[in-house]
N, C-alpha and C positions, 0 to 999 in steps of 0.2 A: 504493500500500500504506500509506503514512503516514496518509493521510486515513481509511482504513478502520480502521487500528489505533487512531488517536485516537478515532474514534467508539466503538469497542469499549471503550476505557479509560473513556470518559465513561459508557457504559452500566454498566460494572462499578461505578464510583463511585456512580452513581445507585441501582443495586441495593443497594449497601451502605447507603446512606441509608435505603432502604425498610426494610431489616432493622432498622436502628437505631430507626426510628420505631415499628416493630411490636413490638420487644422480642425480641432474639435469645436462643433457648434455649441455655444453655451446657451442653456435655457434662460429665457427671460421671464419676468413675472407675468403670470397670466397665461403662460404657454401650456400648462397642464391640460390634460384631456377634459377634465371636469372640475368644477369648483370643489374645494375640500369639504366633504360632507361632515355632519355631526355624527358622532359615534354612539350607537346604541350599546350600552354596556351590559345589558342583560345576558345571562348565559345563552349559548347558542341554541339550545333546545327550546327556549322561550320566544325566539324570534319567529316572524312570519316567513316560513320557508317556502321555496319554490316547490311546486308539486313534482316538477321534473327539471332539475338544474340545467339539463342540456337544452331546454327550450327557451331559456332566458335570453334577452336581447339587450344590446347597448353597452357602451363602455362604463366601467366602474373604477373608482380609485379606492384602494385599500389604505386605511389610516389606523395606525396603532393608537389606542385610546389614551395611553399615558406613555410618552416617550422617555420620561425620566428613568434612570437606572438607579435602583436602590442598592447601595453598597451592603455587602454581607457583614462588614465590620467597619469600624471607624478608626482610620489611621492605625492599623494593626502594627505591632512591634515587628521589626524585620531583623532577621539573623543574617548578617553579612560577615565575611564574604560568602557568596553562594556559588557552588559549582554547578554548571549547567551544560548540556550538550547543545551546541549550535549546529542546526541542520543546514549547513552551507550548501549552495548549489554544487560545489566541487567535492563535497564529502563532509561527514560529521567531524566535529572537533570539540573537545572539551574546553570550556572557557570559565574564567572566574569573574564574577560580578562583584565589584567592591563598592560601587557608588550608584545609588538609585535616586539621588536628589533631584536630577533633571532628566526626565524620561521622554522619549519620543516613541510612540507605538504606531507603526505605519503599515497599512495593508489596503487592499482594494475595496474591502467592504466595511472598514471601521470596526472589525471584530476585536482587534487587539486592544485598542483604546477603551472600548466598551468593557473588556475584561479587566483591564487595569482599574477602571472606575468601579466595577462590581466588586473588586477585592478591597475597596476602601482606600485606594492609593491614588485617587484622582488628582490630589494636590501635587503629585510629583510630575504630572504632565506639563510640559512647557510649550508644546506645539501640537499640531494635529494634521491628519490627512484630510482630503476633501470630503470623505464620506463619514467623518466623525462629526456628527451634527446634533447629538443628543444634548439636552439641557445641562448647562454647567461648562460646556466647552466652547460656547459662542465666541468668547473673547480670546481664545488661543490662536496664535498666528498659524496660517496654513502654510505648509512646506512642500505640498505637492501641487502640480499643475493640473489643468483640465484633462490631461491624458494620464493622470496618476503617476507622473514622473517626479522624482525627488529633486528638489532644488538644493544643491549643495551649499550655496551661499546662505540661503535662508536657514538651513539647518545649523551651520556653524555660528551664525549670529546668535542662536539661542543657547550656545555652549552646553549641549547635552552631555551627560555622563554615560547614558545608556540608550541605545536604539534597539527596539524590538521590531522585527519585521518577519514576514513569511515568504518573501521573494516575489510577491505579486505586484509590488511597486519597484521601481528601479530608475535608471538602468543599474545593472549589477556593478558596473565600474564605479558609479558614484558611491555606492555603499562601501565598496572596497577602499575608495579614496578617503571616505570618512573614517574608516577603521584605521587607516594609515596615519591619520592626524592624532590618533590616541583615543578616539571614542570607542567604547566597547559596543560592538554590533553583534547581536544575537539573532540568528534565524530560528524562529519558532515553527515547529511542524503544525500546520493548520489544516486539518482535514475538514472539508466542507460537508459536515453531516451532523446529526443530532448527537451521536456519541463523540464526535470531534469537538463539539461545543463544550462538553464537559471536560474533555481531556485538555482543551486549550486553557481552561481555568487552572488546571493543575500545573501545566507547563509554564504559564506566565507567572504563577505564584512561586514556583521554584526559582525562577530567574530573579524574582523580587525579594526572595528570602522570607516568604510567608507560606510554606507548603501546607500547613494545617488549614489556613484560611482558604487556600485553593480547593482543598477537599470539601469544605463547607459550601463553597460557591458551586462546585461541580455537582454536588448533591441537590442543591436548589434548582439548578438549571435542568437536570434530569427529571426532577419531580414535576416542575412546571410543564415541561414538554410532554411528559406522560399524561398529565391531567388534561391538557388541551387536546391531545390526540385522542383521548378517550371520548371527549365531547364531540369531536369531529366524526369519529367512527359511529357515534350514535345517530348522526343525521345524514351522513353520506350514503349513497346507494351501495348496497353490498354486491349486487349483480355486476360482474365485470363489464357486461354489455351496456349497462346504464351509468357506469361511472363516467365522470367528465374526462375527456381526452385533452391534455394540456401540453403546450410547448412553451419554452422560455426563449424569448428573443432579446439579444443585446443590441441596442440601436444607437448609432451616432449618425443621424441622418445627414447633417451638413458635411460629413466626411465620407458618406457612402458606406458606412460600416454596418453590416447586418450579420450578426453571428447567431447561430442556433446552438444552445447549450444542451449538452447531453450528459450521460453519466460521468461522475467524477468532478462535475462543475459545481455541485451542490444543488442545482436545480432539480435533479432527479429525486433527492431526498425530500426536498421541499414539496414537490408535487405529490409524491407518494404519501407524505405526512398529511396532506390535505384530503386523503381518501380518493385520489384521482389517479389517472393513468399517465405515466410519463411516455409520451408518444415517441420522443427522440430515442429513448432507451429501447423501446420496442422495435424501432427501425434499425438498431445496431449502431446508432450515432454515438460517438465517444468524445468526451471533453468539450472543447469549444472550437467550432469550425465556421467558416463563412457559410451563410445560408444560401442555398440554391433554390430557384423556383421549383425545380423538380422535387426536391426534398420536401418543400413546404406543401405542395399539392399532394404528394404521397402521404404526408402526415395527416392532413385534413383535420386539424384540431378543432375541438369545440370552443376552446378558450386559448387566447394568446396572452401570456404573462410577460410584462415588460417593466423596465424602470421608468419612473415618472419623467426625469430629465431627458432620458433617452427618447421617450415618446414625444416630448416637446421639441427635441432637436429634429425630429422627422416631420414636424408640422402638425402634431396631434394625429388623431385617428384618420382624418380626411387626408392629410399629407402622406401618412404612411401607406394608405390604400392606393393613393395616386402614384407613389413612388414604386410600389411593389404590387402591380396588378395581380400577381399570382395569389396574393392574400385574399383577393375578392373571390377566388374560386374555392376557398375553403369554407367550411361551416362557420368558423369564427369570423371570417371576413364578411360573409353574407349577413350574419347576425350582429356585426360590429361588436363582437364579444371580446373586447380587449381590456384586460385588467392591469392597471399600473400601480406601482408602489414606490415610495421614496427610495432613491438609489442607495442611500446609506443604511437602509433597513432590510430590504427584501432578501438579500443573500448574506446577511450578517448572522453567522452562526456563533452564538454566545449568549450573554445574559438577556438579549431581547428576542431570542428565537421563538419562545412560546407566544409572545405578543404578535410576532409576524404571522405565525400560523393562525392565530385567532382572528386577526384583521383580514387576512385573505379568505378564511372560511366564511366570514360574514358577507363578503361581496359575491362569493361563489354560490352560496346556498340560501341566503336570505334575501327577500325582496327589499327594494329601496324604501 
């Protein structure tokens, strides 16, 4: 699994570089497909559910009811130095972390920073990546670009003592240069799955010298995910032929970037956790690859899941359907069944995972 995960992280970093070179369209206020709706916080079973979720029509935006991350502890005591395995792209190496007073936690989905915050060590964060947007981080300077590329000058200005990353942001040369300046850079294994979310809590906690707190956070994450998956299983169709067929598309319309996410991207676990069918996986799609019209027509999904800013960059639902006419040939396209969720939340496996599942289940199975 480690070799597969590393390959995926490398692919994600490479894709980010492609977007950077092409020029990534930035979403503007009001570009989202639909206005942000109010969230009905009742349990899923108490909502007005679709008689047949496959028959629903129109775009929906999934919104987590409470974006704040509640720390499992408050400024827990750290035991340093801490010995940790850094899963570098070139091979594992054992490193010693001696100073965690100024931390940068950088990845494509904001999972690392969310985990640091969940451990109760949010005060150590001195900067953030673009997808770290949860409450409490608004004033932290951003050190990654629109293509999720690390800006070395911005990083060095913050004088970090520790950088935690999973290899999904880069370029790798920049991270190596930062390490050469004396900054401790630790690559954390970050498997995009529900089990990976709990393991991430343990691994980040080890690097920060609070392993016991990491176990507590891992237990909470697993418990919350089990609870919401149980609620979803109670309302989702059990017959495989009636289950929603979903694909996840990564969009950067201004750059002509359209990727279909398959197994090992995290999208497969997310879709299956929603009681739905991961069509890309059923087709034998792996990782993250450029979408083809033929693949999309073959998939014929009931629902297309996207990131909010990505959909905005494509001109919303109308712009996406115009740019990719093949979409209009699918069931999802004909019913305009496109579900978007915040870029920094939808594939963030960590303390927010249960809320992501809950928010998506509400728009997939419950009437507006």
